[in-house]
N, CA, C and O of each residue as an XYZ file, in Angstrom:
512
protein
N     -74.037    -18.553     52.986
C     -73.126    -18.110     51.948
C     -73.922    -17.441     50.841
O     -74.961    -17.954     50.423
N     -73.456    -16.331     50.376
C     -74.142    -15.552     49.349
C     -73.857    -16.124     47.964
O     -72.729    -16.511     47.660
N     -74.877    -16.172     47.146
C     -74.753    -16.636     45.775
C     -73.857    -15.658     45.008
O     -74.149    -14.463     44.959
N     -72.779    -16.151     44.415
C     -71.816    -15.272     43.740
C     -72.382    -14.652     42.469
O     -71.863    -13.641     41.996
N     -73.442    -15.242     41.904
C     -74.039    -14.656     40.711
C     -75.120    -13.634     41.061
O     -75.583    -12.906     40.183
N     -75.525    -13.571     42.322
C     -76.542    -12.620     42.761
C     -75.884    -11.263     42.951
O     -74.972    -11.120     43.765
N     -76.345    -10.269     42.204
C     -75.727     -8.948     42.249
C     -76.460     -7.990     43.174
O     -76.134     -6.803     43.220
N     -77.442     -8.489     43.907
C     -78.193     -7.618     44.809
C     -77.315     -7.132     45.937
O     -76.479     -7.868     46.462
N     -77.520     -5.875     46.303
C     -76.744     -5.277     47.385
C     -77.468     -5.340     48.716
O     -76.850     -5.141     49.762
N     -78.774     -5.616     48.699
C     -79.577     -5.556     49.910
C     -80.251     -6.895     50.176
O     -80.607     -7.625     49.251
N     -80.419     -7.203     51.473
C     -81.096     -8.432     51.858
C     -82.549     -8.378     51.407
O     -83.226     -7.366     51.587
N     -83.017     -9.458     50.826
C     -84.368     -9.550     50.281
C     -85.124    -10.589     51.103
O     -84.583    -11.647     51.422
N     -86.388    -10.284     51.448
C     -87.212    -11.216     52.219
C     -88.555    -11.415     51.533
O     -89.022    -10.551     50.792
N     -89.180    -12.581     51.794
C     -90.530    -12.834     51.291
C     -91.455    -11.778     51.852
O     -91.365    -11.417     53.026
N     -92.344    -11.285     51.009
C     -93.228    -10.210     51.412
C     -94.431    -10.245     50.498
O     -94.340     -9.846     49.338
N     -95.563    -10.719     51.004
C     -96.744    -10.886     50.169
C     -97.807     -9.870     50.558
O     -98.441     -9.981     51.607
N     -97.987     -8.889     49.703
C     -98.982     -7.832     49.903
C     -99.516     -7.410     48.544
O     -98.776     -7.412     47.560
N    -100.797     -7.046     48.478
C    -101.323     -6.505     47.219
C    -100.702     -5.142     46.925
O    -100.411     -4.372     47.839
N    -100.504     -4.856     45.648
C     -99.918     -3.574     45.241
C    -100.706     -2.963     44.095
O    -101.364     -3.661     43.324
N    -100.623     -1.659     44.006
C    -101.121     -0.905     42.856
C     -99.903     -0.195     42.282
O     -99.161      0.461     43.014
N     -99.697     -0.322     40.987
C     -98.540      0.283     40.337
C     -99.013      1.376     39.393
O     -99.752      1.110     38.446
N     -98.587      2.599     39.652
C     -98.831      3.704     38.717
C     -97.697      3.685     37.712
O     -96.530      3.807     38.083
N     -98.033      3.535     36.450
C     -97.029      3.459     35.390
C     -96.932      4.810     34.704
O     -97.842      5.232     33.991
N     -95.809      5.480     34.936
C     -95.500      6.773     34.322
C     -96.669      7.751     34.401
O     -96.937      8.502     33.463
N     -97.367      7.724     35.562
C     -98.507      8.619     35.803
C     -99.537      8.570     34.690
O    -100.258      9.540     34.459
N     -99.605      7.427     33.992
C    -100.484      7.316     32.835
C    -101.585      6.279     33.055
O    -102.736      6.514     32.686
N    -101.243      5.135     33.655
C    -102.195      4.071     33.901
C    -101.744      3.236     35.097
O    -100.612      3.378     35.559
N    -102.621      2.368     35.600
C    -102.286      1.559     36.768
C    -102.390      0.076     36.450
O    -103.124     -0.340     35.553
N    -101.636     -0.705     37.207
C    -101.679     -2.162     37.131
C    -101.777     -2.690     38.556
O    -101.318     -2.048     39.501
N    -102.379     -3.865     38.698
C    -102.519     -4.495     40.009
C    -101.632     -5.719     40.072
O    -101.404     -6.377     39.057
N    -101.124     -6.035     41.268
C    -100.288     -7.215     41.436
C    -100.138     -7.573     42.891
O    -100.814     -7.022     43.759
N     -99.240     -8.507     43.147
C     -98.939     -8.952     44.509
C     -97.433     -8.936     44.696
O     -96.694     -9.560     43.934
N     -96.985     -8.220     45.715
C     -95.556     -8.213     46.029
C     -95.154     -9.613     46.464
O     -95.899    -10.282     47.181
N     -93.988    -10.053     46.036
C     -93.492    -11.372     46.407
C     -92.292    -11.276     47.338
O     -92.135    -12.099     48.240
N     -91.446    -10.274     47.121
C     -90.335    -10.032     48.038
C     -89.938     -8.569     47.966
O     -90.288     -7.854     47.027
N     -89.193     -8.140     48.991
C     -88.824     -6.729     49.090
C     -87.454     -6.604     49.726
O     -87.035     -7.464     50.501
N     -86.768     -5.540     49.395
C     -85.524     -5.148     50.059
C     -85.520     -3.629     50.092
O     -86.423     -2.991     49.550
N     -84.522     -3.055     50.714
C     -84.405     -1.604     50.724
C     -84.146     -1.094     49.306
O     -84.424      0.066     49.000
N     -83.618     -1.953     48.451
C     -83.287     -1.544     47.096
C     -84.370     -1.744     46.060
O     -84.314     -1.139     44.989
N     -85.376     -2.592     46.355
C     -86.389     -2.827     45.345
C     -87.426     -3.842     45.768
O     -87.418     -4.338     46.895
N     -88.321     -4.142     44.837
C     -89.437     -5.053     45.106
C     -89.710     -5.889     43.867
O     -89.598     -5.404     42.741
N     -90.069     -7.150     44.084
C     -90.507     -8.018     42.997
C     -92.016     -8.158     43.125
O     -92.526     -8.545     44.177
N     -92.721     -7.842     42.056
C     -94.180     -7.939     42.035
C     -94.556     -9.000     41.019
O     -94.187     -8.911     39.848
N     -95.298    -10.009     41.476
C     -95.739    -11.066     40.564
C     -97.235    -10.951     40.320
O     -97.930    -10.184     40.986
N     -97.711    -11.709     39.376
C     -99.126    -11.714     39.001
C     -99.607    -10.302     38.698
O    -100.685     -9.890     39.127
N     -98.793     -9.573     37.956
C     -99.149     -8.208     37.615
C    -100.094     -8.210     36.424
O     -99.771     -8.725     35.354
N    -101.260     -7.628     36.628
C    -102.223     -7.459     35.552
C    -101.649     -6.438     34.576
O    -101.515     -5.263     34.918
N    -101.319     -6.861     33.399
C    -100.761     -5.955     32.398
C     -99.255     -5.795     32.473
O     -98.711     -4.849     31.904
N     -98.561     -6.707     33.170
C     -97.107     -6.576     33.351
C     -96.357     -6.562     32.027
O     -95.356     -5.862     31.878
N     -96.841     -7.330     31.082
C     -96.124     -7.401     29.819
C     -96.200     -6.080     29.066
O     -95.428     -5.843     28.137
N     -97.142     -5.212     29.473
C     -97.260     -3.900     28.849
C     -96.381     -2.856     29.528
O     -96.198     -1.759     29.000
N     -95.835     -3.192     30.698
C     -94.971     -2.245     31.412
C     -93.564     -2.403     30.846
O     -92.941     -3.446     31.043
N     -93.061     -1.410     30.158
C     -91.755     -1.566     29.509
C     -90.577     -1.460     30.470
O     -90.658     -0.811     31.513
N     -89.492     -2.109     30.097
C     -88.227     -1.972     30.806
C     -87.881     -0.490     30.862
O     -87.994      0.213     29.857
N     -87.465     -0.016     32.015
C     -87.063      1.369     32.169
C     -88.199      2.322     32.492
O     -87.970      3.518     32.674
N     -89.437      1.803     32.566
C     -90.578      2.663     32.878
C     -90.478      3.190     34.307
O     -90.093      2.462     35.222
N     -90.824      4.445     34.485
C     -90.911      5.021     35.829
C     -92.240      4.604     36.431
O     -93.291      4.781     35.814
N     -92.194      4.049     37.638
C     -93.407      3.584     38.298
C     -93.430      4.076     39.743
O     -92.405      4.458     40.308
N     -94.619      4.055     40.316
C     -94.782      4.256     41.749
C     -95.555      3.051     42.259
O     -96.670      2.782     41.812
N     -94.954      2.326     43.202
C     -95.574      1.143     43.773
C     -96.260      1.552     45.072
O     -95.614      2.050     45.995
N     -97.570      1.340     45.137
C     -98.342      1.638     46.338
C     -98.569      0.318     47.067
O     -99.206     -0.592     46.536
N     -98.041      0.221     48.295
C     -98.105     -1.032     49.044
C     -98.124     -0.743     50.543
O     -97.565      0.252     51.005
N     -98.781     -1.635     51.294
C     -98.794     -1.510     52.755
C     -97.544     -2.190     53.306
O     -97.316     -3.380     53.088
N     -96.741     -1.409     54.023
C     -95.518     -1.912     54.644
C     -95.519     -1.455     56.099
O     -95.666     -0.266     56.382
N     -95.355     -2.399     57.016
C     -95.319     -2.086     58.451
C     -96.532     -1.247     58.866
O     -96.411     -0.315     59.661
N     -97.697     -1.588     58.318
C     -98.936     -0.917     58.691
C     -99.210      0.398     57.989
O    -100.268      0.992     58.198
N     -98.289      0.871     57.163
C     -98.470      2.138     56.453
C     -98.571      1.888     54.951
O     -97.875      1.031     54.409
N     -99.434      2.636     54.292
C     -99.485      2.558     52.831
C     -98.454      3.545     52.297
O     -98.531      4.748     52.543
N     -97.497      3.006     51.565
C     -96.394      3.811     51.046
C     -96.495      3.944     49.529
O     -97.004      3.053     48.849
N     -96.009      5.052     49.018
C     -95.876      5.279     47.578
C     -94.375      5.264     47.290
O     -93.666      6.217     47.611
N     -93.897      4.175     46.684
C     -92.469      3.956     46.479
C     -92.102      4.168     45.013
O     -92.507      3.383     44.156
N     -91.342      5.218     44.716
C     -90.947      5.477     43.336
C     -89.863      4.499     42.885
O     -89.024      4.074     43.680
N     -89.893      4.153     41.614
C     -88.865      3.247     41.119
C     -88.850      3.164     39.608
O     -89.574      3.869     38.906
N     -87.979      2.255     39.130
C     -87.806      2.018     37.698
C     -87.891      0.514     37.464
O     -87.300     -0.266     38.210
N     -88.618      0.107     36.438
C     -88.722     -1.305     36.089
C     -87.388     -1.754     35.498
O     -86.933     -1.220     34.486
N     -86.771     -2.739     36.143
C     -85.476     -3.247     35.683
C     -85.596     -4.532     34.886
O     -84.691     -4.873     34.125
N     -86.715     -5.259     35.051
C     -86.981     -6.426     34.220
C     -88.452     -6.795     34.297
O     -89.129     -6.487     35.278
N     -88.941     -7.457     33.258
C     -90.296     -7.998     33.215
C     -90.205     -9.416     32.677
O     -89.460     -9.688     31.735
N     -90.970    -10.320     33.285
C     -91.044    -11.681     32.763
C     -92.152    -12.468     33.465
O     -92.430    -12.259     34.645
N     -92.761    -13.356     32.730
C     -93.772    -14.267     33.256
C     -94.796    -13.584     34.155
O     -95.131    -14.104     35.219
N     -95.286    -12.446     33.745
C     -96.314    -11.768     34.517
C     -95.813    -11.110     35.786
O     -96.611    -10.791     36.667
N     -94.506    -10.898     35.901
C     -93.952    -10.235     37.075
C     -92.954     -9.167     36.675
O     -92.424     -9.180     35.564
N     -92.700     -8.239     37.594
C     -91.720     -7.187     37.313
C     -90.784     -6.996     38.501
O     -91.163     -7.190     39.656
N     -89.576     -6.619     38.191
C     -88.591     -6.238     39.199
C     -88.441     -4.732     39.164
O     -88.123     -4.155     38.124
N     -88.671     -4.090     40.307
C     -88.590     -2.634     40.397
C     -87.439     -2.247     41.309
O     -87.357     -2.704     42.449
N     -86.558     -1.407     40.803
C     -85.491     -0.839     41.626
C     -86.011      0.485     42.159
O     -86.432      1.353     41.395
N     -85.977      0.634     43.505
C     -86.487      1.864     44.082
C     -85.608      3.047     43.722
O     -84.393      2.927     43.564
N     -86.266      4.200     43.597
C     -85.567      5.460     43.432
C     -85.244      6.013     44.818
O     -85.048      5.259     45.770
N     -85.194      7.303     44.911
C     -84.890      7.954     46.181
C     -86.063      7.785     47.135
O     -87.174      8.236     46.856
N     -85.802      7.123     48.274
C     -86.830      6.914     49.291
C     -86.580      7.861     50.454
O     -85.437      8.203     50.758
N     -87.653      8.275     51.095
C     -87.534      9.111     52.275
C     -87.233      8.284     53.512
O     -87.204      7.055     53.461
N     -87.012      8.966     54.613
C     -86.700      8.298     55.879
C     -87.857      7.398     56.304
O     -87.633      6.265     56.730
N     -89.088      7.890     56.194
C     -90.265      7.121     56.603
C     -90.377      5.810     55.823
O     -90.623      4.756     56.411
N     -90.196      5.873     54.505
C     -90.289      4.687     53.665
C     -89.156      3.704     53.962
O     -89.378      2.499     54.082
N     -87.949      4.235     54.077
C     -86.793      3.380     54.361
C     -86.962      2.682     55.705
O     -86.677      1.491     55.830
N     -87.427      3.421     56.709
C     -87.637      2.835     58.039
C     -88.693      1.733     57.989
O     -88.496      0.667     58.573
N     -89.799      1.970     57.307
C     -90.866      0.963     57.218
C     -90.370     -0.310     56.548
O     -90.669     -1.412     57.009
N     -89.614     -0.167     55.465
C     -89.082     -1.342     54.769
C     -88.068     -2.067     55.642
O     -88.077     -3.296     55.703
N     -87.203     -1.335     56.313
C     -86.205     -1.941     57.205
C     -86.880     -2.721     58.326
O     -86.438     -3.814     58.680
N     -87.951     -2.159     58.884
C     -88.704     -2.851     59.937
C     -89.327     -4.139     59.400
O     -89.299     -5.166     60.078
N     -89.880     -4.095     58.206
C     -90.487     -5.284     57.603
C     -89.431     -6.368     57.376
O     -89.687     -7.549     57.610
N     -88.267     -5.967     56.928
C     -87.184     -6.927     56.699
C     -86.743     -7.551     58.013
O     -86.511     -8.758     58.084
N     -86.629     -6.740     59.042
C     -86.205     -7.246     60.356
C     -87.202     -8.270     60.901
O     -86.800     -9.251     61.527
N     -88.487     -8.052     60.671
C     -89.507     -8.993     61.145
C     -89.486    -10.296     60.367
O     -89.802    -11.351     60.918
N     -89.119    -10.240     59.096
C     -89.157    -11.431     58.253
C     -87.808    -12.130     58.121
O     -87.752    -13.295     57.724
N     -86.732    -11.440     58.445
C     -85.398    -12.002     58.239
C     -85.078    -13.043     59.298
O     -85.480    -12.886     60.451
N     -84.365    -14.100     58.935
C     -83.944    -15.084     59.931
C     -82.950    -14.455     60.892
O     -82.080    -13.683     60.490
N     -83.088    -14.791     62.153
C     -82.212    -14.209     63.170
C     -80.847    -14.873     63.198
O     -79.880    -14.297     63.697
N     -80.769    -16.092     62.659
C     -79.519    -16.832     62.723
C     -79.468    -17.741     63.940
O     -78.557    -18.560     64.062
N     -80.428    -17.610     64.837
C     -80.431    -18.413     66.061
C     -80.557    -19.894     65.747
O     -79.835    -20.711     66.318
N     -81.466    -20.250     64.846
C     -81.633    -21.667     64.500
C     -80.371    -22.243     63.886
O     -79.988    -23.378     64.171
N     -79.728    -21.446     63.035
C     -78.502    -21.933     62.399
C     -77.407    -22.164     63.432
O     -76.681    -23.155     63.353
N     -77.283    -21.256     64.403
C     -76.273    -21.433     65.447
C     -76.597    -22.644     66.309
O     -75.696    -23.393     66.686
N     -77.876    -22.846     66.626
C     -78.284    -23.996     67.440
C     -78.017    -25.300     66.698
O     -77.560    -26.275     67.293
N     -78.304    -25.316     65.397
C     -78.045    -26.511     64.598
C     -76.555    -26.820     64.563
O     -76.163    -27.985     64.613
N     -75.728    -25.792     64.479
C     -74.278    -25.998     64.466
C     -73.817    -26.592     65.790
O     -72.930    -27.445     65.814
N     -74.410    -26.149     66.886
C     -74.039    -26.689     68.193
C     -74.463    -28.141     68.336
O     -73.783    -28.912     69.013
N     -75.573    -28.534     67.715
C     -76.024    -29.920     67.762
C     -75.034    -30.843     67.069
O     -74.969    -32.031     67.383
N     -74.268    -30.308     66.134
C     -73.295    -31.118     65.404
C     -72.026    -31.376     66.210
O     -71.213    -32.224     65.840
N     -71.856    -30.647     67.308
C     -70.660    -30.793     68.129
C     -70.897    -31.907     69.151
O     -71.863    -31.862     69.912
N     -70.031    -32.884     69.162
C     -70.153    -33.961     70.130
C     -69.222    -33.703     71.286
O     -68.036    -33.435     71.091
N     -69.755    -33.782     72.491
C     -68.971    -33.559     73.687
C     -69.100    -34.770     74.588
O     -70.206    -35.207     74.906
N     -67.980    -35.299     74.991
C     -67.957    -36.411     75.951
C     -67.892    -35.792     77.339
O     -66.881    -35.200     77.717
N     -68.983    -35.932     78.100
C     -69.062    -35.276     79.415
C     -67.996    -35.783     80.375
O     -67.652    -35.072     81.320
N     -67.467    -36.966     80.175
C     -66.401    -37.477     81.038
C     -65.118    -36.680     80.844
O     -64.281    -36.621     81.744
N     -64.959    -36.062     79.664
C     -63.772    -35.274     79.410
C     -63.899    -33.873     79.984
O     -62.898    -33.164     80.081
N     -65.092    -33.456     80.366
C     -65.324    -32.126     80.893
C     -65.162    -32.170     82.405
O     -65.694    -33.061     83.067
N     -64.424    -31.203     82.950
C     -64.297    -31.064     84.404
C     -63.299    -31.907     84.945
O     -63.076    -31.901     86.156
């Protein structure tokens, strides 16, 4: 069940990779991606995050699905040494790489279905 207060439109998965953030083509910051979706990325432990202002245009350089991508975006929030970046217009290559990463990390639902079946009690004498 989806959290009703969560306004995200895209599925987000854990994703831990080092990143370099170009801030408005002026300076760079280093950090570690914590999660990603097609719509954005959360970067924690950002060196200098408190200096990156809300609304700043950034480019996040990160390895996704074996490729180093340059992902344009806008800082939507900063707190506790981390930033939330909403991606701008992504190309097909970038979108595909992120989608592949999400597919590899996303739960398939198989365990949940199996657990639900374990909750069903069947009396074999009633079958057949």
